[in-house]
Residue frames relative to the residue before (quaternion, step in Angstrom):
aa qw qx qy qz dx dy dz
X 1.0000 0.0000 0.0000 0.0000 0.00 0.00 0.00
X 0.5635 0.6392 -0.4179 0.3151 3.56 0.89 -0.74
X 0.3698 0.7558 -0.5122 0.1722 3.53 -0.23 -1.44
X 0.2501 0.8205 -0.4877 0.1625 3.60 1.09 0.60
X 0.4933 0.6347 -0.4409 0.3993 3.67 1.23 -0.26
X 0.6417 0.5366 -0.3286 0.4385 3.66 1.11 -0.66
X 0.7253 0.4455 -0.1918 0.4885 3.59 1.24 -0.47
X 0.2588 -0.8126 0.4972 0.1596 3.58 -0.29 1.10
X 0.0780 -0.7798 0.6199 -0.0387 3.65 -0.08 1.31
X 0.0351 0.7513 -0.6589 0.0156 3.53 -0.96 0.96
X 0.5476 -0.6733 0.4209 0.2636 3.53 -0.70 1.23
X 0.6685 0.5426 -0.2857 0.4208 3.49 0.91 -1.08
X 0.6823 0.4982 -0.2320 0.4822 3.55 1.36 -0.58
X 0.3736 0.7627 -0.4803 0.2191 3.56 1.21 -0.07
X 0.6263 0.5370 -0.3486 0.4449 3.63 0.91 -0.75
X 0.6879 0.4442 -0.3101 0.4830 3.63 0.92 -0.79
X 0.6301 0.4945 -0.3986 0.4467 3.66 0.92 -0.61
X 0.6261 0.5589 -0.3285 0.4333 3.66 1.09 -0.82
X 0.6512 0.4892 -0.3173 0.4857 3.60 0.96 -0.75
X 0.6189 0.5115 -0.3753 0.4632 3.56 0.98 -0.62
X 0.6709 0.4976 -0.3021 0.4594 3.65 0.88 -0.81
X 0.6230 0.5160 -0.3522 0.4707 3.47 0.96 -0.72
X 0.6451 0.5253 -0.3006 0.4664 3.61 0.93 -0.93
X 0.6661 0.5086 -0.3084 0.4500 3.65 0.82 -1.11
X 0.8568 0.2068 -0.0728 0.4668 3.60 0.70 -0.89
X 0.4809 -0.7297 0.4073 0.2655 3.53 1.25 0.54
X 0.1858 0.8374 -0.5027 0.1075 3.55 1.08 0.64
X 0.3103 -0.7568 0.5504 0.1672 3.51 -1.13 0.82
X 0.6924 0.3752 -0.2764 0.5509 3.61 0.93 -0.83
X 0.5511 -0.6470 0.4462 0.2802 3.48 -1.09 0.91
X 0.3593 -0.7016 0.5451 0.2856 3.72 -0.67 0.79
X 0.1215 -0.8168 0.5633 0.0267 3.67 -0.79 0.92
X 0.3515 -0.6959 0.5939 0.1986 3.50 -1.38 0.57
X 0.1396 -0.7763 0.6063 0.1020 3.54 -0.95 0.73
X 0.0221 -0.7770 0.6282 0.0324 3.62 -1.05 0.84
X 0.2704 -0.7482 0.5864 0.1526 3.58 -1.26 0.93
X 0.1863 -0.8290 0.5244 0.0551 3.46 -0.83 1.00
X 0.3658 -0.6987 0.5536 0.2675 3.73 -0.82 0.90
X 0.7742 0.2276 -0.1327 0.5756 3.68 0.99 -0.68
X 0.4284 -0.7363 0.4643 0.2424 3.59 -0.64 1.22
X 0.5937 0.5982 -0.3865 0.3745 3.54 1.03 -0.46
X 0.5731 0.5458 -0.3676 0.4883 3.57 1.21 -0.50
X 0.6372 0.5095 -0.3296 0.4751 3.68 0.96 -0.66
X 0.6818 0.5044 -0.2955 0.4399 3.51 0.93 -0.95
X 0.6432 0.5622 -0.2755 0.4408 3.59 1.30 -0.39
X 0.4724 0.6818 -0.4195 0.3688 3.47 1.48 -0.20
X 0.5454 -0.6581 0.4147 0.3122 3.50 -0.96 0.97
X 0.8448 0.0436 -0.0842 0.5267 3.58 -1.01 1.02
X 0.2449 0.7858 -0.5361 0.1876 3.61 0.91 0.57
X 0.1550 -0.7297 0.6510 0.1407 3.76 -0.99 0.69
X 0.0441 -0.7730 0.6328 0.0132 3.55 -0.94 0.95
X 0.5656 -0.6152 0.4302 0.3414 3.53 -0.95 0.84
X 0.5531 -0.6245 0.4479 0.3215 3.46 -1.19 0.81
X 0.6618 -0.5323 0.3541 0.3915 3.58 -1.24 0.55
X 0.8046 0.2304 -0.2001 0.5094 3.58 -0.72 0.95
X 0.4929 0.6321 -0.4086 0.4365 3.58 1.29 -0.04
X 0.0843 -0.7767 0.6214 0.0592 3.67 -0.82 0.85
X 0.0958 0.7413 -0.6612 0.0645 3.54 -1.06 1.06
X 0.4821 -0.5923 0.5441 0.3475 3.56 -1.18 0.54
X 0.6813 -0.4800 0.4151 0.3648 3.41 -1.54 0.60
X 0.7093 0.4804 -0.2935 0.4242 3.68 0.85 -0.92
X 0.5779 0.5866 -0.3610 0.4378 3.51 1.32 -0.44
X 0.6909 0.4638 -0.2758 0.4811 3.42 1.11 -1.00
X 0.5774 0.5314 -0.3935 0.4789 3.66 1.02 -0.66
X 0.7332 0.4602 -0.2976 0.4026 3.62 0.73 -0.87
X 0.5531 0.5575 -0.4147 0.4596 3.52 1.25 -0.10
X 0.6690 0.4574 -0.3322 0.4825 3.48 1.11 -0.33
X 0.7052 0.4704 -0.2700 0.4567 3.61 1.07 -0.83
X 0.7193 0.4007 -0.2189 0.5236 3.62 1.12 -0.66
X 0.7919 0.3406 -0.1211 0.4922 3.62 0.92 -0.94
X 0.3910 -0.7418 0.4491 0.3084 3.59 1.18 -0.36
X 0.4266 0.7224 -0.4581 0.2938 3.50 1.13 0.44
X 0.3327 -0.6580 0.6123 0.2854 3.56 -1.32 0.34
X 0.0790 0.8258 -0.5574 0.0324 3.62 -0.62 1.02
X 0.1930 -0.7540 0.6218 0.0865 3.38 -1.38 0.68
X 0.1070 0.8066 -0.5813 0.0038 3.49 -1.19 0.45
X 0.3633 -0.7294 0.5648 0.1309 3.47 -1.33 0.37
X 0.6718 -0.4538 0.3216 0.4892 3.69 -1.12 -0.05
X 0.6266 0.5657 -0.3927 0.3648 3.63 0.93 -0.50
X 0.6338 0.5073 -0.3419 0.4733 3.63 1.34 -0.21
X 0.5873 0.6287 -0.3567 0.3642 3.64 1.25 -0.49
X 0.3418 -0.7764 0.4887 0.2040 3.56 -0.82 0.88
X 0.7986 0.0969 -0.0816 0.5884 3.66 1.12 -0.41
X 0.6529 -0.5368 0.3934 0.3617 3.51 -1.40 0.41
X 0.5160 0.6319 -0.4318 0.3847 3.58 1.22 -0.18
X 0.6417 0.4799 -0.2759 0.5309 3.53 1.08 -1.02
X 0.7270 0.4196 -0.2893 0.4601 3.68 0.56 -1.16
X 0.6741 0.4800 -0.3643 0.4271 3.77 0.62 -0.61
X 0.7420 0.4162 -0.3042 0.4284 3.63 0.66 -0.69
X 0.6512 0.4496 -0.3380 0.5094 3.62 1.20 -0.25
X 0.5474 -0.6518 0.4097 0.3280 3.67 1.09 0.01
X 0.4111 0.7080 -0.4724 0.3263 3.55 1.13 0.52
X 0.7929 0.1180 -0.1314 0.5831 3.52 1.07 -0.27
X 0.7373 -0.4362 0.2705 0.4393 3.61 -1.30 0.39
X 0.5362 -0.6655 0.4477 0.2629 3.56 -0.89 1.05
X 0.6075 0.5938 -0.2928 0.4389 3.53 1.18 -0.91
X 0.6547 0.5179 -0.2815 0.4732 3.52 1.02 -0.81
X 0.6287 0.5308 -0.3202 0.4695 3.51 1.13 -0.71
X 0.6894 0.5259 -0.2220 0.4459 3.48 1.09 -1.20
X 0.7385 0.4088 -0.2224 0.4879 3.57 1.04 -0.57
X 0.4781 0.6435 -0.4309 0.4143 3.64 1.37 0.07
X 0.1324 -0.7718 0.6196 0.0532 3.54 -0.99 1.01
X 0.3477 0.8030 -0.4512 0.1750 3.58 1.19 0.29
X 0.6226 0.4987 -0.3643 0.4806 3.72 1.14 0.12
X 0.3395 0.7119 -0.4923 0.3682 3.58 1.35 0.43
X 0.8085 0.1925 -0.1559 0.5339 3.72 -0.83 0.88
X 0.6479 0.4194 -0.3354 0.5402 3.67 1.23 -0.03
X 0.8449 0.0871 -0.0160 0.5275 3.55 0.03 -1.31
X 0.7823 0.2218 -0.1137 0.5709 3.66 1.15 -0.56
X 0.5914 -0.6524 0.3643 0.3031 3.60 -1.07 0.92
X 0.8222 0.1594 -0.0340 0.5454 3.51 0.95 -0.98
X 0.6974 -0.4146 0.3820 0.4425 3.52 -1.43 0.09
X 0.7000 0.5131 -0.2491 0.4296 3.45 0.84 -1.06
X 0.5989 0.5163 -0.3416 0.5080 3.58 1.14 -0.62
X 0.6616 0.5389 -0.2932 0.4311 3.56 0.90 -0.91
X 0.6419 0.5556 -0.2858 0.4445 3.47 1.03 -0.95
X 0.6721 0.5038 -0.2838 0.4625 3.39 0.97 -1.26
X 0.5699 0.5888 -0.3637 0.4429 3.63 0.99 -0.59
X 0.7209 0.4723 -0.2542 0.4389 3.42 0.64 -1.35
X 0.7319 0.4718 -0.2593 0.4177 3.60 0.98 -1.01
X 0.6106 0.5182 -0.3712 0.4700 3.66 1.37 -0.27
X 0.4664 0.6654 -0.4718 0.3421 3.79 1.07 -0.18
X 0.3988 -0.5907 0.6395 0.2883 3.36 -1.47 0.56
X 0.0301 -0.7646 0.6436 -0.0154 3.69 -1.03 0.91
X 0.5889 -0.5684 0.4432 0.3657 3.52 -1.24 0.79
X 0.4890 -0.6668 0.4944 0.2679 3.58 -1.30 0.59
X 0.7251 0.3565 -0.1832 0.5601 3.43 1.39 -0.39
X 0.4293 -0.6420 0.5382 0.3375 3.57 -1.33 0.15
X 0.1806 -0.7912 0.5814 0.0579 3.63 -1.09 0.76
X 0.3189 -0.7418 0.5438 0.2289 3.55 -1.16 0.49
X 0.8055 0.0982 -0.0068 0.5844 3.62 1.21 -0.51
X 0.1076 -0.7347 0.6596 0.1168 3.42 -1.48 0.21
X 0.1113 -0.7722 0.6205 0.0790 3.47 -1.14 0.50
X 0.1196 -0.7530 0.6447 0.0554 3.63 -1.08 0.69
X 0.0769 0.7858 -0.6083 0.0818 3.53 -1.05 0.81
X 0.5713 -0.5491 0.4624 0.3977 3.61 -1.12 0.48
X 0.5103 -0.6808 0.4423 0.2837 3.53 -1.01 0.97
X 0.6074 0.5884 -0.3415 0.4100 3.54 1.23 -0.66
X 0.6638 0.5451 -0.3063 0.4103 3.59 1.19 -0.49
X 0.2685 -0.8335 0.4424 0.1935 3.48 1.30 -0.54
X 0.4053 0.7455 -0.4502 0.2780 3.55 1.20 0.60
X 0.6858 0.4267 -0.3206 0.4948 3.63 0.98 -0.06
X 0.2882 -0.7590 0.5613 0.1607 3.48 -0.63 1.17
X 0.8526 -0.0254 -0.0371 0.5207 3.51 -1.12 0.92
X 0.0028 0.8092 -0.5862 0.0400 3.66 0.47 1.22
X 0.5288 -0.6677 0.4558 0.2585 3.51 -1.29 0.69
X 0.8035 0.0166 0.0758 0.5902 3.53 0.96 -0.97
X 0.2135 -0.7370 0.6237 0.1491 3.51 -1.35 0.60
X 0.2077 -0.7964 0.5648 0.0593 3.47 -1.00 0.96
X 0.0046 0.8155 -0.5782 0.0239 3.52 -0.79 0.87
X 0.1578 -0.7504 0.6375 0.0746 3.67 -0.55 1.20
X 0.2190 0.7471 -0.6028 0.1745 3.46 -1.11 1.11
X 0.6868 -0.4943 0.3626 0.3905 3.35 -1.44 0.17
X 0.6904 -0.4508 0.3354 0.4556 3.63 -1.04 0.27
X 0.7125 0.4705 -0.2801 0.4387 3.59 0.85 -0.93
X 0.6113 0.5490 -0.3158 0.4746 3.47 1.24 -0.57
X 0.6373 0.5131 -0.2944 0.4939 3.54 1.10 -0.83
X 0.5840 0.5782 -0.3507 0.4490 3.54 1.13 -0.84
X 0.7014 0.4470 -0.3009 0.4666 3.61 0.68 -0.95
X 0.5904 0.5350 -0.3960 0.4564 3.58 0.86 -0.58
X 0.6791 0.4601 -0.3189 0.4748 3.62 0.79 -0.92
X 0.6824 0.5192 -0.3198 0.4031 3.49 0.72 -0.99
X 0.6237 0.5331 -0.3230 0.4717 3.52 1.08 -0.93
X 0.6655 0.4472 -0.3472 0.4863 3.78 0.81 -0.66
X 0.6803 0.4937 -0.3247 0.4337 3.69 0.97 -0.61
X 0.5365 0.7135 -0.4080 0.1912 3.58 1.07 -0.62
X 0.7745 0.1015 -0.0706 0.6204 3.46 1.32 -0.54
X 0.7713 0.2330 -0.1846 0.5629 3.51 -0.69 0.96
X 0.0871 0.8772 -0.4716 0.0217 3.44 1.27 0.65
X 0.0751 0.7217 -0.6855 0.0606 3.38 -1.35 0.80
X 0.5040 -0.6238 0.5082 0.3140 3.61 -1.11 0.82
X 0.2345 -0.7777 0.5691 0.1274 3.43 -1.11 0.75
X 0.1430 -0.7976 0.5798 0.0850 3.59 -0.86 0.81
X 0.2475 -0.7190 0.6246 0.1777 3.52 -1.22 0.71
X 0.1706 -0.7265 0.6492 0.1472 3.51 -1.40 0.39
X 0.0990 -0.7610 0.6375 0.0679 3.50 -1.19 0.60
X 0.3384 -0.7933 0.4916 0.1201 3.45 -0.42 1.32
X 0.4241 -0.5887 0.5077 0.4646 3.35 1.27 -1.14
X 0.7992 -0.1142 0.1139 0.5790 3.61 -0.93 -0.71
X 0.7949 0.2199 -0.2065 0.5264 3.57 -0.94 0.82
X 0.2760 0.7831 -0.5241 0.1896 3.55 1.05 0.64
X 0.4240 0.6565 -0.5273 0.3333 3.67 1.05 0.28
X 0.5808 0.5517 -0.4169 0.4294 3.61 1.18 -0.19
X 0.5753 0.5982 -0.3411 0.4414 3.58 1.28 -0.24
X 0.7648 0.3190 -0.1591 0.5366 3.44 1.32 -0.43
X 0.7223 0.4136 -0.2575 0.4908 3.61 0.48 -1.23
X 0.8197 0.3358 -0.1813 0.4271 3.50 0.67 -1.20
X 0.5278 0.5882 -0.3803 0.4805 3.55 1.23 -0.50
X 0.6845 0.4276 -0.3289 0.4904 3.75 0.75 -0.75
X 0.6433 0.5009 -0.3632 0.4509 3.65 0.90 -0.69
X 0.7352 0.4332 -0.2721 0.4448 3.65 0.81 -0.90
X 0.7669 0.3787 -0.2263 0.4660 3.66 0.91 -0.82
X 0.3968 -0.7490 0.4469 0.2859 3.45 1.16 -0.44
X 0.6001 0.5724 -0.2683 0.4902 3.54 1.50 0.16
X 0.5614 -0.5831 0.4730 0.3479 3.52 -1.15 0.42
X 0.1130 0.7878 -0.6047 0.0289 3.59 -1.03 0.60
X 0.1724 -0.7692 0.5943 0.1597 3.58 -1.39 0.06
X 0.0511 -0.8139 0.5780 0.0288 3.54 -1.13 0.26
X 0.4893 -0.5857 0.5145 0.3910 3.57 -1.31 -0.06
X 0.4189 -0.6942 0.5143 0.2797 3.66 -0.58 0.87
X 0.4671 -0.7282 0.4607 0.1982 3.56 -1.01 0.90
X 0.7343 -0.4478 0.2750 0.4297 3.48 -1.25 0.34
X 0.6402 0.5575 -0.3426 0.4025 3.53 0.98 -0.78
X 0.6858 0.5049 -0.2702 0.4492 3.39 1.07 -0.98
X 0.6234 0.4887 -0.3139 0.5235 3.65 1.34 -0.34
X 0.6714 0.4729 -0.3110 0.4784 3.57 0.98 -0.90
X 0.8194 0.2444 -0.1061 0.5076 3.62 0.62 -1.07
X 0.7735 0.4159 -0.2130 0.4282 3.70 0.88 -0.93
X 0.5457 -0.6763 0.4000 0.2912 3.65 1.10 0.60
X 0.3490 0.7147 -0.5255 0.3020 3.70 1.07 0.40
X 0.3823 -0.7862 0.4514 0.1789 3.55 -0.80 0.97
X 0.7164 -0.4803 0.2810 0.4208 3.65 -1.05 0.48
X 0.7859 0.3797 -0.1475 0.4652 3.58 0.96 -0.83
X 0.5808 0.6280 -0.3374 0.3929 3.60 1.37 -0.15
X 0.1995 -0.6895 0.6919 0.0778 3.42 -1.37 0.88
X 0.3378 -0.7774 0.5043 0.1650 3.65 -1.23 0.12
X 0.1292 -0.7818 0.6072 0.0582 3.55 -0.66 1.11
X 0.0310 -0.7816 0.6229 0.0083 3.50 -1.11 0.84
X 0.1120 0.8167 -0.5554 0.1096 3.48 -0.87 0.77
X 0.5317 -0.5701 0.4761 0.4070 3.75 -1.03 0.50
X 0.5844 -0.6022 0.3501 0.4163 3.75 -0.86 0.70
X 0.5633 0.6338 -0.4123 0.3331 3.68 0.98 -0.83
X 0.6720 0.5376 -0.3129 0.4017 3.63 1.01 -0.64
X 0.5188 0.6694 -0.4454 0.2905 3.67 1.03 -0.34
X 0.6509 0.5370 -0.3435 0.4123 3.51 0.89 -0.65
X 0.6068 0.5441 -0.2909 0.5011 3.58 1.05 -0.75
X 0.6953 0.4765 -0.2869 0.4552 3.51 0.87 -1.10
X 0.6717 0.5022 -0.3017 0.4534 3.62 0.96 -0.84
X 0.6241 0.5017 -0.3394 0.4936 3.72 1.01 -0.81
X 0.6943 0.4997 -0.2967 0.4244 3.54 0.84 -0.83
X 0.6510 0.5066 -0.3079 0.4740 3.52 1.15 -0.53
X 0.5890 0.5206 -0.3364 0.5186 3.49 1.29 -0.68
X 0.6470 0.5416 -0.3450 0.4111 3.63 0.79 -0.92
X 0.6336 0.5592 -0.2850 0.4523 3.52 1.17 -0.97
X 0.6678 0.5198 -0.2923 0.4454 3.44 1.03 -1.06
X 0.6124 0.5390 -0.3350 0.4714 3.64 1.17 -0.71
X 0.6796 0.4928 -0.2770 0.4676 3.59 1.12 -0.82
X 0.6532 -0.5521 0.3228 0.4053 3.61 1.25 -0.14
X 0.5932 0.5327 -0.3023 0.5224 3.55 1.47 -0.13
X 0.1660 0.8083 -0.5444 0.1510 3.55 0.18 1.25
X 0.4577 -0.6402 0.5601 0.2588 3.48 -1.46 0.50
X 0.5651 -0.2748 -0.7686 0.1200 1.57 -1.66 1.97
X 0.5501 -0.5566 0.4793 0.3974 3.65 -1.18 0.42
X 0.3298 -0.7355 0.5494 0.2200 3.52 -0.84 0.82
X 0.4245 -0.7211 0.4581 0.3000 3.68 -0.74 1.02
X 0.3220 -0.7886 0.5060 0.1354 3.40 -0.75 1.06
X 0.5293 -0.6090 0.4068 0.4284 3.65 1.18 -0.43
X 0.4711 -0.7217 0.4746 0.1787 3.50 -0.96 1.07
X 0.7942 0.3124 -0.1679 0.4934 3.49 1.23 -0.42
X 0.4837 0.6283 -0.4395 0.4220 3.59 1.39 0.32
X 0.5480 -0.5862 0.5044 0.3188 3.49 -1.31 0.64
X 0.3478 -0.8127 0.4260 0.1927 3.60 -0.64 1.09
X 0.3935 0.7653 -0.4642 0.2096 3.55 1.30 -0.05
X 0.6579 0.4718 -0.3149 0.4954 3.63 1.11 -0.74
X 0.6955 0.4964 -0.2940 0.4284 3.51 0.76 -0.95
X 0.7736 0.3578 -0.1729 0.4936 3.71 0.93 -0.71
X 0.5574 0.6455 -0.4078 0.3260 3.57 1.09 -0.37
X 0.6549 0.5087 -0.3446 0.4400 3.60 0.96 -0.47
X 0.7390 0.4246 -0.2481 0.4604 3.54 1.19 -0.29
X 0.8145 0.1691 -0.0629 0.5513 3.42 1.18 -0.79
X 0.4892 -0.6150 0.5163 0.3405 3.52 -1.31 0.51
X 0.2523 -0.7960 0.5275 0.1569 3.57 -0.21 1.30
X 0.6443 0.4887 -0.3940 0.4367 3.76 0.99 -0.18
X 0.4402 0.7288 -0.4553 0.2603 3.67 1.21 -0.17
X 0.6858 0.4813 -0.3048 0.4528 3.62 0.95 -0.76
X 0.6558 0.5204 -0.3037 0.4548 3.63 1.26 -0.43
X 0.5888 0.5925 -0.3824 0.3950 3.60 1.23 -0.16
X 0.2669 -0.7368 0.5840 0.2116 3.60 -0.79 0.80
X 0.5050 -0.6617 0.4570 0.3136 3.58 -1.04 0.77
């Protein structure tokens, strides 16, 4: 899937690439960039950054939602996090403390063993960080962002995946940790350096404004050019977003004949 050397990604053009992606897939939620900082002063220096007031507690997904739904540029540190779920997955605290916590026993998981298996299955950053910033990609306020996040319908996510697969094909797998599945997207893309998608968890829907029909795609920004060019190639081949409904009772010969050899199944080897 990589072959990124074939695609000329320029960071300064990320806002332009993002507008292209929005137009191609009619995205409603604002695509956002996320950057992790070892020094919180660098986060505080980001243009027009909004930081929660002292003593205010918000989940990480609430803050990401302020960017995706309200177009804010937001920054936050461990002091703004309400639970170790947020702090641990963002690298604000020691990862072992996160992995050894059984606090979800009797809530999301039946036994202590189940709760620990959940914690230990999570993707966690390899480094410790002091701060995170999230900003709409079209604004270009984050230099060298680590991860891009796009909330979309299943069909929009499908086209992003198929665009990435168009050339240099690789099968894509999705993981679902359960609660705190933001580790399956935000952090998996950070740690692996690869695009991924997942089902946003209950917490993201309860607190983070994620809608009933939304999934989440996460990818390092360098992949956006490959994604867009793949989507455009699919469009030229007749596979355009959104897929037009053909009708569940209609003979498919006319609808499929221009794409597929309908006699292929009838040929004996």
